[in-house]
TORKOL-4160 file (C-alpha; in steps of 0.2 Angstrom, whole numbers, padded with zeros to 4 digits, m for minus):
172
<pt num="1" X="0594" Y="0133" Z="1365"/>
<pt num="2" X="0590" Y="0115" Z="1361"/>
<pt num="3" X="0599" Y="0105" Z="1348"/>
<pt num="4" X="0589" Y="0093" Z="1337"/>
<pt num="5" X="0599" Y="0077" Z="1337"/>
<pt num="6" X="0601" Y="0070" Z="1321"/>
<pt num="7" X="0595" Y="0052" Z="1317"/>
<pt num="8" X="0608" Y="0040" Z="1315"/>
<pt num="9" X="0608" Y="0022" Z="1306"/>
<pt num="10" X="0613" Y="0015" Z="1322"/>
<pt num="11" X="0598" Y="0021" Z="1332"/>
<pt num="12" X="0585" Y="0016" Z="1320"/>
<pt num="13" X="0586" Y="m0005" Z="1322"/>
<pt num="14" X="0572" Y="m0008" Z="1309"/>
<pt num="15" X="0581" Y="m0001" Z="1295"/>
<pt num="16" X="0589" Y="m0014" Z="1285"/>
<pt num="17" X="0609" Y="m0011" Z="1281"/>
<pt num="18" X="0613" Y="m0011" Z="1263"/>
<pt num="19" X="0624" Y="m0026" Z="1259"/>
<pt num="20" X="0632" Y="m0028" Z="1242"/>
<pt num="21" X="0631" Y="m0044" Z="1234"/>
<pt num="22" X="0647" Y="m0054" Z="1230"/>
<pt num="23" X="0646" Y="m0051" Z="1211"/>
<pt num="24" X="0648" Y="m0032" Z="1213"/>
<pt num="25" X="0664" Y="m0034" Z="1222"/>
<pt num="26" X="0679" Y="m0030" Z="1211"/>
<pt num="27" X="0692" Y="m0043" Z="1210"/>
<pt num="28" X="0704" Y="m0031" Z="1211"/>
<pt num="29" X="0699" Y="m0025" Z="1229"/>
<pt num="30" X="0704" Y="m0031" Z="1246"/>
<pt num="31" X="0689" Y="m0038" Z="1250"/>
<pt num="32" X="0687" Y="m0046" Z="1233"/>
<pt num="33" X="0704" Y="m0053" Z="1235"/>
<pt num="34" X="0701" Y="m0060" Z="1252"/>
<pt num="35" X="0683" Y="m0067" Z="1246"/>
<pt num="36" X="0691" Y="m0076" Z="1232"/>
<pt num="37" X="0689" Y="m0095" Z="1232"/>
<pt num="38" X="0704" Y="m0105" Z="1229"/>
<pt num="39" X="0706" Y="m0115" Z="1213"/>
<pt num="40" X="0710" Y="m0131" Z="1213"/>
<pt num="41" X="0726" Y="m0135" Z="1202"/>
<pt num="42" X="0728" Y="m0152" Z="1196"/>
<pt num="43" X="0744" Y="m0155" Z="1189"/>
<pt num="44" X="0747" Y="m0170" Z="1176"/>
<pt num="45" X="0761" Y="m0181" Z="1181"/>
<pt num="46" X="0767" Y="m0192" Z="1170"/>
<pt num="47" X="0770" Y="m0212" Z="1177"/>
<pt num="48" X="0789" Y="m0216" Z="1171"/>
<pt num="49" X="0788" Y="m0233" Z="1175"/>
<pt num="50" X="0778" Y="m0235" Z="1158"/>
<pt num="51" X="0789" Y="m0226" Z="1148"/>
<pt num="52" X="0802" Y="m0234" Z="1137"/>
<pt num="53" X="0819" Y="m0235" Z="1142"/>
<pt num="54" X="0829" Y="m0238" Z="1126"/>
<pt num="55" X="0849" Y="m0242" Z="1125"/>
<pt num="56" X="0857" Y="m0227" Z="1118"/>
<pt num="57" X="0877" Y="m0225" Z="1116"/>
<pt num="58" X="0889" Y="m0210" Z="1119"/>
<pt num="59" X="0890" Y="m0208" Z="1100"/>
<pt num="60" X="0871" Y="m0205" Z="1100"/>
<pt num="61" X="0874" Y="m0193" Z="1114"/>
<pt num="62" X="0888" Y="m0182" Z="1107"/>
<pt num="63" X="0879" Y="m0182" Z="1090"/>
<pt num="64" X="0864" Y="m0174" Z="1097"/>
<pt num="65" X="0874" Y="m0162" Z="1108"/>
<pt num="66" X="0882" Y="m0157" Z="1093"/>
<pt num="67" X="0866" Y="m0155" Z="1082"/>
<pt num="68" X="0859" Y="m0146" Z="1098"/>
<pt num="69" X="0873" Y="m0133" Z="1098"/>
<pt num="70" X="0873" Y="m0130" Z="1080"/>
<pt num="71" X="0855" Y="m0125" Z="1082"/>
<pt num="72" X="0858" Y="m0116" Z="1095"/>
<pt num="73" X="0872" Y="m0105" Z="1088"/>
<pt num="74" X="0859" Y="m0099" Z="1075"/>
<pt num="75" X="0845" Y="m0096" Z="1088"/>
<pt num="76" X="0855" Y="m0089" Z="1103"/>
<pt num="77" X="0873" Y="m0085" Z="1103"/>
<pt num="78" X="0875" Y="m0078" Z="1118"/>
<pt num="79" X="0869" Y="m0094" Z="1127"/>
<pt num="80" X="0879" Y="m0106" Z="1114"/>
<pt num="81" X="0896" Y="m0097" Z="1118"/>
<pt num="82" X="0891" Y="m0099" Z="1135"/>
<pt num="83" X="0888" Y="m0118" Z="1135"/>
<pt num="84" X="0899" Y="m0123" Z="1120"/>
<pt num="85" X="0913" Y="m0129" Z="1133"/>
<pt num="86" X="0901" Y="m0140" Z="1141"/>
<pt num="87" X="0906" Y="m0158" Z="1139"/>
<pt num="88" X="0893" Y="m0173" Z="1139"/>
<pt num="89" X="0898" Y="m0191" Z="1145"/>
<pt num="90" X="0887" Y="m0207" Z="1146"/>
<pt num="91" X="0890" Y="m0212" Z="1165"/>
<pt num="92" X="0880" Y="m0228" Z="1167"/>
<pt num="93" X="0865" Y="m0235" Z="1157"/>
<pt num="94" X="0853" Y="m0220" Z="1160"/>
<pt num="95" X="0864" Y="m0206" Z="1167"/>
<pt num="96" X="0873" Y="m0191" Z="1159"/>
<pt num="97" X="0888" Y="m0183" Z="1166"/>
<pt num="98" X="0889" Y="m0166" Z="1162"/>
<pt num="99" X="0906" Y="m0157" Z="1164"/>
<pt num="100" X="0904" Y="m0138" Z="1166"/>
<pt num="101" X="0919" Y="m0126" Z="1170"/>
<pt num="102" X="0911" Y="m0114" Z="1181"/>
<pt num="103" X="0895" Y="m0110" Z="1191"/>
<pt num="104" X="0891" Y="m0097" Z="1178"/>
<pt num="105" X="0892" Y="m0111" Z="1164"/>
<pt num="106" X="0880" Y="m0123" Z="1174"/>
<pt num="107" X="0867" Y="m0110" Z="1177"/>
<pt num="108" X="0869" Y="m0106" Z="1158"/>
<pt num="109" X="0867" Y="m0124" Z="1154"/>
<pt num="110" X="0852" Y="m0125" Z="1167"/>
<pt num="111" X="0842" Y="m0114" Z="1155"/>
<pt num="112" X="0844" Y="m0125" Z="1140"/>
<pt num="113" X="0845" Y="m0144" Z="1148"/>
<pt num="114" X="0826" Y="m0147" Z="1148"/>
<pt num="115" X="0825" Y="m0141" Z="1130"/>
<pt num="116" X="0840" Y="m0154" Z="1125"/>
<pt num="117" X="0836" Y="m0168" Z="1136"/>
<pt num="118" X="0816" Y="m0169" Z="1130"/>
<pt num="119" X="0824" Y="m0168" Z="1112"/>
<pt num="120" X="0837" Y="m0182" Z="1116"/>
<pt num="121" X="0825" Y="m0193" Z="1125"/>
<pt num="122" X="0811" Y="m0193" Z="1110"/>
<pt num="123" X="0826" Y="m0198" Z="1099"/>
<pt num="124" X="0834" Y="m0211" Z="1107"/>
<pt num="125" X="0816" Y="m0216" Z="1116"/>
<pt num="126" X="0822" Y="m0216" Z="1134"/>
<pt num="127" X="0814" Y="m0208" Z="1146"/>
<pt num="128" X="0824" Y="m0212" Z="1161"/>
<pt num="129" X="0837" Y="m0202" Z="1158"/>
<pt num="130" X="0846" Y="m0192" Z="1172"/>
<pt num="131" X="0858" Y="m0179" Z="1172"/>
<pt num="132" X="0872" Y="m0175" Z="1185"/>
<pt num="133" X="0884" Y="m0159" Z="1184"/>
<pt num="134" X="0903" Y="m0160" Z="1188"/>
<pt num="135" X="0914" Y="m0144" Z="1189"/>
<pt num="136" X="0929" Y="m0148" Z="1179"/>
<pt num="137" X="0942" Y="m0133" Z="1179"/>
<pt num="138" X="0952" Y="m0141" Z="1165"/>
<pt num="139" X="0938" Y="m0135" Z="1153"/>
<pt num="140" X="0941" Y="m0116" Z="1156"/>
<pt num="141" X="0949" Y="m0107" Z="1143"/>
<pt num="142" X="0962" Y="m0094" Z="1147"/>
<pt num="143" X="0961" Y="m0079" Z="1137"/>
<pt num="144" X="0978" Y="m0073" Z="1133"/>
<pt num="145" X="0982" Y="m0056" Z="1129"/>
<pt num="146" X="0998" Y="m0050" Z="1120"/>
<pt num="147" X="1006" Y="m0044" Z="1137"/>
<pt num="148" X="1003" Y="m0061" Z="1144"/>
<pt num="149" X="1012" Y="m0069" Z="1130"/>
<pt num="150" X="1025" Y="m0056" Z="1130"/>
<pt num="151" X="1030" Y="m0060" Z="1149"/>
<pt num="152" X="1029" Y="m0078" Z="1145"/>
<pt num="153" X="1042" Y="m0075" Z="1133"/>
<pt num="154" X="1052" Y="m0062" Z="1145"/>
<pt num="155" X="1053" Y="m0076" Z="1158"/>
<pt num="156" X="1063" Y="m0088" Z="1146"/>
<pt num="157" X="1073" Y="m0073" Z="1139"/>
<pt num="158" X="1076" Y="m0059" Z="1151"/>
<pt num="159" X="1084" Y="m0048" Z="1138"/>
<pt num="160" X="1066" Y="m0045" Z="1133"/>
<pt num="161" X="1061" Y="m0038" Z="1150"/>
<pt num="162" X="1075" Y="m0025" Z="1151"/>
<pt num="163" X="1070" Y="m0020" Z="1132"/>
<pt num="164" X="1052" Y="m0018" Z="1138"/>
<pt num="165" X="1059" Y="m0008" Z="1152"/>
<pt num="166" X="1068" Y="0003" Z="1141"/>
<pt num="167" X="1056" Y="0004" Z="1126"/>
<pt num="168" X="1039" Y="0004" Z="1136"/>
<pt num="169" X="1030" Y="m0007" Z="1124"/>
<pt num="170" X="1012" Y="m0004" Z="1122"/>
<pt num="171" X="1003" Y="m0021" Z="1121"/>
<pt num="172" X="0985" Y="m0014" Z="1120"/>
């Protein structure tokens, strides 16, 4: 029995291969992604040499910080409560020292730093302002519970400790 060989595309060199034009390739396919031309991105870079650098005082800085905190309290109370303990201080002519109580407060301040500095730079007309963070643990506020308060009094008056052992006070 003879089997008839099926003609294949490889056997016929005269038949042209079908090639899709590039316009028909989907941009979501791998081929489309590989053939995609890289777009050249140009970023606008401001030259800070030509920008003004007017003098500002620490009073100006603290006044604008207070206004910024007031606006932030209305807009985003969560961020406000996280950064309200941060203190700003003018270090040099164009440097602001930002005292933060912890790394968490620093990261929260980072989210609003750009907004604050852009507003402040426009108000004082000084675009050369730099900021620096310093961690200051004295800014941390300790939450005193009723139990901690009682223990503090019990240190001064040991009879209170005996009374607590006897009565089993609940300070929750």
